[in-house]
MDAnalysis code that builds the backbone (N, CA, C; Angstrom):
import MDAnalysis as mda
import numpy as np

u = mda.Universe.empty(552, n_residues=184, atom_resindex=np.repeat(np.arange(184), 3), trajectory=True)
u.add_TopologyAttr("name", ["N", "CA", "C"] * 184)
u.add_TopologyAttr("resid", np.arange(1, 185))
u.add_TopologyAttr("resname", ["MET", "THR", "ARG", "LEU", "PRO", "ARG", "THR", "ILE", "ARG", "LEU", "ASP", "ALA", "SER", "ASP", "THR", "VAL", "ILE", "PHE", "ASP", "GLN", "ALA", "ALA", "GLU", "PRO", "GLY", "GLU", "TRP", "ALA", "VAL", "PRO", "GLY", "GLY", "PHE", "SER", "PHE", "TRP", "ASP", "GLU", "ASP", "PRO", "ALA", "GLN", "MET", "SER", "GLY", "LYS", "ARG", "ARG", "GLN", "ALA", "PHE", "ARG", "GLY", "GLY", "PHE", "LEU", "GLY", "LEU", "GLY", "SER", "PHE", "GLY", "TRP", "ALA", "THR", "LEU", "VAL", "GLU", "VAL", "ALA", "GLU", "ALA", "ASN", "ALA", "ALA", "GLU", "ARG", "ASP", "ALA", "ALA", "LEU", "ALA", "ALA", "LEU", "ALA", "ALA", "HIS", "ILE", "HIS", "LEU", "VAL", "HIS", "GLY", "ALA", "PRO", "ASP", "GLU", "ALA", "ALA", "ALA", "ARG", "ALA", "ALA", "ALA", "GLU", "GLU", "GLU", "LEU", "ALA", "PHE", "ALA", "GLU", "GLN", "LEU", "CYS", "ASP", "HIS", "PRO", "PRO", "GLY", "THR", "VAL", "LEU", "ALA", "LEU", "THR", "ARG", "SER", "ILE", "GLU", "GLY", "GLY", "GLU", "GLN", "ARG", "GLU", "ARG", "PHE", "ARG", "THR", "LEU", "HIS", "LEU", "ARG", "ALA", "GLU", "GLN", "HIS", "ARG", "SER", "PHE", "GLU", "SER", "LEU", "PRO", "VAL", "PHE", "ALA", "SER", "VAL", "GLU", "THR", "HIS", "GLY", "GLU", "ASP", "GLU", "ASP", "GLU", "PRO", "ILE", "LEU", "ARG", "PRO", "ASP", "LEU", "THR", "LYS", "ILE", "GLY", "LYS", "ARG", "ASP", "ALA"])
u.atoms.positions = np.array([
    [8.288, -24.135, -11.660],
    [7.563, -22.954, -11.176],
    [7.298, -23.088, -9.680],
    [7.384, -21.958, -9.040],
    [7.053, -21.863, -7.632],
    [6.172, -20.629, -7.457],
    [5.592, -20.485, -6.307],
    [4.788, -19.298, -6.013],
    [5.484, -18.480, -4.949],
    [5.544, -17.188, -5.207],
    [6.159, -16.230, -4.292],
    [5.244, -15.026, -4.114],
    [5.380, -14.311, -2.999],
    [4.652, -13.050, -2.847],
    [5.233, -11.992, -3.782],
    [4.336, -11.214, -4.395],
    [4.739, -10.112, -5.273],
    [3.985, -8.870, -4.811],
    [4.703, -7.774, -4.671],
    [4.093, -6.550, -4.142],
    [3.037, -5.996, -5.083],
    [2.008, -5.436, -4.479],
    [0.978, -4.721, -5.237],
    [0.734, -3.393, -4.528],
    [0.191, -2.465, -5.260],
    [-0.145, -1.154, -4.707],
    [-1.508, -0.774, -5.246],
    [-2.499, -0.729, -4.355],
    [-3.856, -0.405, -4.774],
    [-4.101, 1.098, -4.809],
    [-3.310, 1.828, -4.056],
    [-3.404, 3.283, -4.033],
    [-2.041, 3.822, -3.599],
    [-1.949, 5.090, -3.358],
    [-0.654, 5.706, -3.028],
    [-0.302, 5.638, -1.548],
    [-1.097, 4.976, -0.728],
    [-0.869, 5.017, 0.718],
    [0.501, 4.496, 1.138],
    [1.033, 3.464, 0.475],
    [2.361, 2.955, 0.851],
    [3.433, 4.033, 0.706],
    [3.279, 4.908, -0.261],
    [4.272, 5.966, -0.466],
    [4.201, 7.030, 0.629],
    [3.118, 7.033, 1.386],
    [2.942, 8.001, 2.470],
    [3.329, 7.391, 3.809],
    [2.991, 6.129, 4.043],
    [3.179, 5.552, 5.378],
    [4.548, 4.913, 5.601],
    [5.292, 4.623, 4.538],
    [6.624, 4.023, 4.681],
    [7.699, 5.011, 4.232],
    [8.885, 4.917, 4.854],
    [10.014, 5.736, 4.409],
    [10.321, 5.451, 2.947],
    [10.342, 4.179, 2.594],
    [10.546, 3.778, 1.211],
    [9.509, 2.714, 0.880],
    [8.695, 3.004, -0.103],
    [7.673, 2.049, -0.544],
    [8.262, 1.148, -1.620],
    [7.920, -0.127, -1.553],
    [8.314, -1.063, -2.610],
    [7.555, -0.702, -3.878],
    [8.173, -0.946, -5.000],
    [7.499, -0.725, -6.280],
    [6.557, -1.893, -6.555],
    [5.427, -1.657, -7.186],
    [4.536, -2.765, -7.539],
    [5.259, -3.770, -8.435],
    [5.033, -5.055, -8.157],
    [5.601, -6.111, -8.982],
    [6.918, -6.678, -8.496],
    [7.434, -6.210, -7.363],
    [8.668, -6.770, -6.814],
    [8.354, -8.071, -6.080],
    [9.252, -9.038, -6.149],
    [9.133, -10.219, -5.298],
    [9.328, -9.749, -3.878],
    [8.718, -10.432, -2.916],
    [8.743, -9.955, -1.537],
    [8.862, -11.107, -0.552],
    [9.296, -10.773, 0.643],
    [9.325, -11.673, 1.789],
    [8.729, -10.904, 2.963],
    [8.312, -11.601, 4.027],
    [7.787, -10.860, 5.175],
    [8.799, -9.847, 5.727],
    [10.060, -10.213, 5.832],
    [11.085, -9.234, 6.209],
    [11.193, -8.914, 7.678],
    [10.609, -9.737, 8.537],
    [10.687, -9.478, 9.973],
    [12.098, -9.417, 10.518],
    [13.032, -10.072, 9.837],
    [14.438, -10.035, 10.267],
    [14.983, -8.612, 10.274],
    [14.369, -7.719, 9.515],
    [14.833, -6.326, 9.442],
    [14.698, -5.592, 10.776],
    [13.938, -6.176, 11.714],
    [13.644, -5.505, 12.981],
    [14.234, -6.223, 14.192],
    [15.012, -7.281, 13.982],
    [15.491, -8.100, 15.098],
    [16.344, -7.337, 16.094],
    [17.072, -6.351, 15.672],
    [17.941, -5.613, 16.588],
    [17.298, -4.338, 17.122],
    [15.994, -4.198, 16.928],
    [15.312, -2.978, 17.357],
    [14.237, -3.293, 18.386],
    [13.985, -2.353, 19.239],
    [12.908, -2.456, 20.212],
    [11.679, -1.765, 19.612],
    [10.638, -2.539, 19.271],
    [9.450, -1.929, 18.667],
    [8.821, -0.833, 19.523],
    [8.990, -0.921, 20.838],
    [8.445, 0.127, 21.712],
    [9.139, 1.462, 21.468],
    [10.362, 1.432, 20.948],
    [11.112, 2.647, 20.659],
    [10.901, 3.148, 19.234],
    [10.234, 2.348, 18.414],
    [9.983, 2.751, 17.020],
    [8.854, 3.761, 16.974],
    [8.926, 4.637, 15.994],
    [7.830, 5.582, 15.802],
    [7.624, 5.803, 14.313],
    [6.546, 6.426, 14.015],
    [6.266, 6.861, 12.660],
    [6.328, 5.783, 11.611],
    [7.034, 6.091, 10.545],
    [7.068, 5.230, 9.369],
    [7.798, 3.918, 9.632],
    [8.799, 3.934, 10.493],
    [9.492, 2.683, 10.832],
    [8.536, 1.758, 11.579],
    [7.742, 2.316, 12.466],
    [6.756, 1.517, 13.199],
    [5.712, 0.949, 12.244],
    [5.317, 1.715, 11.251],
    [4.355, 1.214, 10.254],
    [4.936, 0.021, 9.497],
    [6.211, 0.120, 9.117],
    [6.861, -0.996, 8.425],
    [6.896, -2.224, 9.326],
    [7.192, -2.017, 10.598],
    [7.211, -3.135, 11.537],
    [5.825, -3.759, 11.654],
    [4.824, -2.959, 11.827],
    [3.476, -3.469, 12.070],
    [2.877, -4.232, 10.894],
    [3.186, -3.831, 9.664],
    [2.467, -4.480, 8.574],
    [3.133, -4.420, 7.219],
    [4.451, -4.416, 7.163],
    [5.119, -4.300, 5.871],
    [5.759, -5.589, 5.392],
    [5.616, -5.857, 4.097],
    [6.366, -6.898, 3.394],
    [7.570, -6.206, 2.760],
    [8.711, -6.868, 2.768],
    [9.937, -6.301, 2.211],
    [10.069, -6.659, 0.735],
    [10.074, -5.638, -0.128],
    [10.266, -5.839, -1.560],
    [11.722, -6.147, -1.856],
    [11.969, -7.079, -2.776],
    [13.330, -7.528, -3.043],
    [13.992, -6.836, -4.230],
    [13.427, -5.738, -4.683],
    [14.058, -4.922, -5.718],
    [14.562, -3.630, -5.109],
    [13.659, -2.908, -4.486],
    [13.981, -1.613, -3.875],
    [14.331, -1.741, -2.400],
    [13.959, -2.852, -1.784],
    [14.042, -3.071, -0.341],
    [13.232, -2.029, 0.403],
    [12.133, -1.635, -0.250],
    [11.112, -0.814, 0.368],
    [10.010, -1.734, 0.890],
    [8.973, -1.124, 1.423],
    [7.902, -1.871, 2.092],
    [6.595, -1.780, 1.330],
    [5.793, -2.831, 1.438],
    [4.468, -2.887, 0.816],
    [3.477, -3.425, 1.834],
    [2.304, -2.860, 1.864],
    [1.253, -3.312, 2.762],
    [0.661, -4.634, 2.294],
    [0.550, -4.803, 0.990],
    [-0.088, -5.997, 0.435],
    [0.800, -6.659, -0.603],
    [0.660, -7.976, -0.690],
    [1.304, -8.750, -1.747],
    [0.259, -9.690, -2.332],
    [0.554, -10.174, -3.526],
    [-0.313, -11.184, -4.118],
    [0.515, -12.426, -4.402],
    [-0.136, -13.563, -4.390],
    [0.513, -14.814, -4.751],
    [0.727, -14.799, -6.261],
    [1.966, -15.087, -6.691],
    [2.283, -15.055, -8.121],
    [3.226, -16.212, -8.469],
    [3.144, -16.654, -9.703],
    [4.029, -17.702, -10.214],
    [5.396, -17.105, -10.515],
    [6.459, -17.790, -10.079],
    [7.835, -17.361, -10.354],
    [8.584, -18.541, -10.963],
    [9.304, -18.280, -12.045],
    [10.104, -19.354, -12.632],
    [11.428, -19.466, -11.865],
    [12.217, -20.463, -12.198],
    [13.468, -20.727, -11.479],
    [14.422, -19.541, -11.541],
    [14.521, -18.897, -12.699],
    [15.425, -17.752, -12.838],
    [14.966, -16.584, -11.954],
    [13.662, -16.348, -11.885],
    [13.139, -15.265, -11.043],
    [13.379, -15.566, -9.566],
    [13.174, -16.814, -9.168],
    [13.425, -17.198, -7.780],
    [14.906, -17.031, -7.447],
    [15.783, -17.487, -8.352],
    [17.226, -17.361, -8.131],
    [17.645, -15.899, -7.999],
    [17.068, -15.023, -8.822],
    [17.392, -13.600, -8.755],
    [16.912, -12.998, -7.433],
    [15.714, -13.399, -6.989],
    [15.193, -12.915, -5.710],
    [16.088, -13.385, -4.566],
    [16.515, -14.632, -4.620],
    [17.401, -15.186, -3.594],
    [18.731, -14.434, -3.562],
    [19.311, -14.195, -4.719],
    [20.594, -13.484, -4.789],
    [20.472, -12.064, -4.241],
    [19.397, -11.376, -4.598],
    [19.196, -10.005, -4.113],
    [19.033, -9.986, -2.596],
    [18.240, -10.921, -2.071],
    [18.021, -10.971, -0.628],
    [19.313, -11.334, 0.105],
    [20.069, -12.278, -0.416],
    [21.333, -12.664, 0.213],
    [22.307, -11.483, 0.250],
    [22.405, -10.755, -0.834],
    [23.287, -9.583, -0.872],
    [22.844, -8.538, 0.146],
    [21.538, -8.329, 0.249],
    [20.986, -7.365, 1.209],
    [21.308, -7.793, 2.644],
    [21.096, -9.058, 2.945],
    [21.372, -9.554, 4.299],
    [22.858, -9.415, 4.629],
    [23.705, -9.665, 3.660],
    [25.154, -9.563, 3.892],
    [25.582, -8.107, 4.083],
    [25.152, -7.228, 3.186],
    [25.607, -5.833, 3.223],
    [24.931, -4.988, 4.288],
    [23.628, -5.162, 4.463],
    [22.868, -4.283, 5.356],
    [22.718, -4.853, 6.762],
    [22.597, -6.167, 6.850],
    [22.312, -6.771, 8.154],
    [23.505, -7.501, 8.763],
    [24.667, -7.396, 8.123],
    [25.895, -7.857, 8.732],
    [26.122, -9.352, 8.806],
    [25.571, -10.129, 7.863],
    [25.887, -11.562, 7.852],
    [27.403, -11.708, 7.746],
    [27.988, -12.670, 8.462],
    [29.445, -12.766, 8.517],
    [30.111, -13.068, 7.177],
    [29.405, -13.745, 6.280],
    [29.955, -14.038, 4.955],
    [28.810, -14.330, 3.993],
    [29.155, -14.491, 2.732],
    [28.127, -14.712, 1.703],
    [27.374, -16.021, 1.901],
    [28.061, -17.048, 2.379],
    [27.396, -18.350, 2.599],
    [26.335, -18.229, 3.691],
    [26.651, -17.541, 4.773],
    [25.678, -17.349, 5.852],
    [24.505, -16.498, 5.370],
    [24.809, -15.472, 4.587],
    [23.757, -14.608, 4.043],
    [22.841, -15.399, 3.118],
    [23.422, -16.245, 2.275],
    [22.616, -17.051, 1.353],
    [21.741, -18.049, 2.118],
    [22.271, -18.644, 3.178],
    [21.484, -19.582, 3.986],
    [20.302, -18.863, 4.645],
    [20.538, -17.688, 5.181],
    [19.455, -16.914, 5.796],
    [18.428, -16.497, 4.755],
    [18.903, -16.080, 3.584],
    [17.995, -15.675, 2.509],
    [17.164, -16.868, 2.030],
    [17.780, -18.025, 1.924],
    [17.053, -19.231, 1.504],
    [15.950, -19.567, 2.505],
    [16.252, -19.445, 3.785],
    [15.254, -19.720, 4.820],
    [14.080, -18.739, 4.722],
    [14.381, -17.465, 4.547],
    [13.319, -16.444, 4.451],
    [12.487, -16.645, 3.189],
    [13.131, -16.958, 2.077],
    [12.413, -17.167, 0.821],
    [11.557, -18.434, 0.887],
    [12.057, -19.489, 1.521],
    [11.277, -20.723, 1.685],
    [10.031, -20.456, 2.526],
    [10.174, -19.619, 3.561],
    [9.012, -19.252, 4.374],
    [7.997, -18.481, 3.527],
    [8.478, -17.554, 2.718],
    [7.587, -16.786, 1.837],
    [6.843, -17.714, 0.875],
    [7.535, -18.727, 0.361],
    [6.889, -19.693, -0.532],
    [5.771, -20.441, 0.193],
    [5.977, -20.784, 1.448],
    [4.947, -21.484, 2.222],
    [3.688, -20.638, 2.379],
    [3.859, -19.332, 2.433],
    [2.701, -18.441, 2.551],
    [1.846, -18.445, 1.288],
    [2.422, -18.891, 0.194],
    [1.774, -18.801, -1.114],
    [1.080, -20.093, -1.516],
    [0.577, -20.815, -0.547],
    [-0.181, -22.036, -0.809],
    [-1.647, -21.668, -1.092],
    [-1.811, -20.748, -2.012],
    [-3.118, -20.233, -2.422],
    [-3.078, -20.042, -3.926],
    [-4.221, -19.895, -4.554],
    [-4.220, -19.648, -6.006],
    [-3.527, -18.326, -6.349],
    [-2.864, -18.259, -7.502],
    [-2.271, -16.987, -7.935],
    [-3.330, -15.877, -7.915],
    [-2.902, -14.710, -7.490],
    [-3.809, -13.567, -7.399],
    [-4.377, -13.366, -6.003],
    [-4.238, -14.363, -5.125],
    [-4.703, -14.201, -3.742],
    [-3.872, -13.111, -3.077],
    [-4.527, -12.202, -2.404],
    [-3.847, -11.088, -1.749],
    [-3.575, -11.455, -0.292],
    [-2.354, -11.162, 0.153],
    [-1.936, -11.444, 1.521],
    [-1.612, -10.143, 2.248],
    [-1.963, -10.122, 3.527],
    [-1.616, -9.003, 4.410],
    [-1.000, -9.596, 5.668],
    [-0.209, -8.801, 6.375],
    [0.385, -9.295, 7.614],
    [0.272, -8.262, 8.705],
    [0.292, -8.787, 9.940],
    [0.352, -7.959, 11.133],
    [1.492, -8.503, 11.970],
    [2.401, -7.635, 12.355],
    [3.572, -8.044, 13.137],
    [3.476, -7.376, 14.505],
    [3.806, -8.126, 15.557],
    [3.758, -7.587, 16.912],
    [4.810, -8.297, 17.766],
    [4.960, -7.833, 18.984],
    [5.824, -8.487, 19.962],
    [4.900, -9.027, 21.041],
    [5.026, -10.320, 21.299],
    [4.227, -10.970, 22.341],
    [5.153, -11.840, 23.168],
    [5.156, -11.600, 24.472],
    [6.035, -12.365, 25.350],
    [7.502, -12.229, 24.994],
    [7.877, -11.068, 24.469],
    [9.254, -10.826, 24.092],
    [9.654, -11.403, 22.748],
    [8.729, -12.057, 22.047],
    [9.000, -12.675, 20.748],
    [8.249, -11.945, 19.644],
    [8.895, -11.840, 18.489],
    [8.227, -11.257, 17.325],
    [7.215, -12.271, 16.776],
    [6.004, -11.818, 16.521],
    [4.960, -12.692, 15.988],
    [4.383, -12.067, 14.729],
    [4.233, -12.884, 13.700],
    [3.632, -12.434, 12.445],
    [2.349, -13.224, 12.214],
    [1.298, -12.511, 11.879],
    [0.022, -13.128, 11.518],
    [-0.269, -12.741, 10.082],
    [-0.729, -13.708, 9.308],
    [-1.010, -13.480, 7.893],
    [-2.484, -13.698, 7.618],
    [-3.019, -12.877, 6.736],
    [-4.416, -12.984, 6.317],
    [-4.481, -13.066, 4.807],
    [-5.484, -13.743, 4.326],
    [-5.769, -13.708, 2.892],
    [-6.997, -12.845, 2.699],
    [-7.001, -12.073, 1.637],
    [-8.124, -11.191, 1.323],
    [-8.773, -11.693, 0.046],
    [-10.080, -11.849, 0.098],
    [-10.829, -12.329, -1.053],
    [-11.981, -11.377, -1.338],
    [-12.245, -11.128, -2.587],
    [-13.392, -10.300, -2.952],
    [-14.672, -11.056, -2.702],
    [-15.684, -10.357, -2.247],
    [-17.003, -10.971, -2.145],
    [-17.544, -11.164, -3.545],
    [-18.308, -12.203, -3.739],
    [-18.799, -12.564, -5.072],
    [-19.573, -11.427, -5.727],
    [-20.325, -10.670, -4.948],
    [-21.147, -9.610, -5.534],
    [-20.365, -8.325, -5.806],
    [-19.083, -8.313, -5.448],
    [-18.302, -7.106, -5.641],
    [-17.531, -7.127, -6.954],
    [-16.574, -6.263, -7.042],
    [-15.767, -6.041, -8.235],
    [-15.027, -7.300, -8.667],
    [-14.513, -7.290, -9.878],
    [-13.840, -8.457, -10.422],
    [-12.349, -8.472, -10.120],
    [-11.771, -7.370, -9.677],
    [-10.358, -7.358, -9.320],
    [-10.126, -6.340, -8.211],
    [-9.049, -6.532, -7.464],
    [-8.724, -5.604, -6.392],
    [-8.394, -4.228, -6.946],
    [-7.822, -4.156, -8.139],
    [-7.458, -2.866, -8.714],
    [-8.672, -1.973, -8.930],
    [-9.863, -2.567, -9.107],
    [-11.057, -1.767, -9.354],
    [-11.782, -1.386, -8.072],
    [-11.260, -1.777, -6.923],
    [-11.905, -1.436, -5.661],
    [-11.729, 0.045, -5.342],
    [-12.738, 0.641, -4.721],
    [-12.538, 1.989, -4.201],
    [-11.576, 1.916, -3.016],
    [-11.114, 3.061, -2.540],
    [-10.146, 3.076, -1.438],
    [-10.690, 2.325, -0.228],
    [-11.965, 2.491, 0.095],
    [-12.567, 1.780, 1.211],
    [-13.635, 0.853, 0.660],
    [-13.448, -0.439, 0.879],
    [-14.401, -1.435, 0.405],
    [-14.382, -2.619, 1.359],
    [-15.421, -3.426, 1.314],
    [-15.509, -4.606, 2.162],
    [-14.859, -5.787, 1.472],
    [-14.027, -6.485, 2.199],
    [-13.454, -7.731, 1.711],
    [-13.561, -8.751, 2.832],
    [-13.643, -10.029, 2.465],
    [-13.627, -11.091, 3.452],
    [-12.186, -11.423, 3.763],
    [-11.889, -11.677, 5.044],
    [-10.536, -12.064, 5.418],
    [-10.568, -13.452, 6.030],
    [-9.496, -14.170, 5.836],
    [-9.345, -15.495, 6.422],
    [-8.039, -15.519, 7.177],
    [-8.064, -16.098, 8.380],
    [-6.861, -16.142, 9.192],
    [-6.810, -15.008, 10.183],
    [-7.860, -14.226, 10.257],
    [-7.927, -13.103, 11.181],
    [-8.144, -13.636, 12.590],
    [-7.359, -13.192, 13.532],
    [-7.500, -13.584, 14.924],
    [-8.565, -12.680, 15.539],
    [-9.672, -13.287, 15.983],
    [-10.782, -12.490, 16.508],
    [-10.408, -11.733, 17.772],
    [-9.385, -12.205, 18.505],
    [-8.960, -11.512, 19.716],
    [-7.972, -10.388, 19.427],
    [-7.535, -10.289, 18.192],
    [-6.564, -9.272, 17.786],
    [-7.222, -7.889, 17.909],
    [-6.565, -6.938, 18.586],
    [-7.157, -5.598, 18.677],
    [-7.226, -4.957, 17.290],
    [-8.268, -4.214, 17.073],
    [-8.446, -3.517, 15.804],
    [-7.745, -2.175, 15.899],
    [-6.801, -1.935, 14.990],
    [-6.091, -0.666, 14.953],
    [-6.886, 0.308, 14.113],
    [-7.108, 1.485, 14.615],
    [-7.855, 2.502, 13.904],
    [-6.994, 3.756, 13.794],
    [-6.115, 3.772, 12.779],
    [-5.239, 4.944, 12.649],
    [-6.041, 6.190, 12.296],
    [-5.529, 7.325, 12.705],
    [-6.156, 8.594, 12.383],
    [-5.714, 8.986, 10.978],
    [-6.557, 8.693, 9.984],
    [-6.204, 8.937, 8.594],
    [-6.071, 10.422, 8.266],
    [-6.627, 11.274, 9.109],
    [-6.508, 12.713, 8.852],
    [-5.093, 13.223, 9.102],
    [-4.299, 12.458, 9.864],
    [-2.943, 12.886, 10.195],
    [-1.896, 12.328, 9.245],
    [-2.249, 11.333, 8.442],
    [-1.289, 10.741, 7.503],
    [-0.886, 11.812, 6.491],
    [0.384, 11.956, 6.312],
    [0.904, 12.935, 5.359],
    [1.151, 14.301, 5.970],
    [0.559, 14.578, 7.134],
    [0.751, 15.867, 7.783],
    [1.978, 15.869, 8.682],
    [2.356, 14.663, 9.148],
    [3.533, 14.522, 9.996],
    [4.032, 13.088, 9.822],
    [5.131, 12.756, 10.447],
    [5.677, 11.400, 10.391],
    [4.779, 10.483, 11.203],
    [3.727, 9.911, 10.571],
    [2.689, 9.152, 11.282],
    [3.154, 7.864, 11.796],
])
């Protein structure tokens, strides 16, 4: 058994903010490689949202805002690896299947490292460009003891404790009134 990120959906927001939302329960990787040939300054709308905070689901190859740490058996890990390798080869132009598999193995191993937490721990990411380099920051979200017993029972807006948050990181305050009215 190993631990991998698995997509979760607490509400319908992923279906609004991403071109394609990952389905709940898909194995996932951070997916930053999906943006290597793009200039984030030129991105807009839903593509920019995926860049800023999306995990790549390995079933639909859609995006998810949140993932949870989950146990994966060897067969599930192998299937996730095969799907990611095929995606890297077909969509991202890996020169051959061996190169695609090596890249997929590296990305999946990184995802496993993120899961050094108890199963059920929720992870979020923020992706940015700093000094010309892509940077990913990861946070863990934990319920406060006096709150609900699971994330699924949380209201849309609730307080959670975060760990790994960079205090110097600017706080993004999207205009929620515009989501769904245009390509936000």
